[in-house]
C-alpha angles and dihedrals in degrees: 000000000000120000117240095202095125089054091046089054093048093049090045092052093046093052094043089058091056104046127077094220108041096164088064092055119104123187116192123193116211116187118206114169112293090349130075123195119206115204115202121201119191143161110275089243089059099050091081093050091053095044093046132190109334086349093288093136098051090041089056092045090052091047091054091047094048094047092049095048090046088058088065096042093257138116125228135189131191121208130179114224115213 
């Protein structure tokens, strides 16, 4: 299985630019076959910033993650953990 470490670093960087408390953010990578699930934990006050208006921001972040993973023949998902 290919590692998605560069993808994780990119996603981590994008999200840290959006949130008010980047030090409280935790991005966990869970590999499962060809799919990697990224679980994102944030302060409650930062969740809205990451989701964005009508979900546009999280949709864009997920699109970047999925396209980057697809270039390596992998699948990726991003979940926000409450």
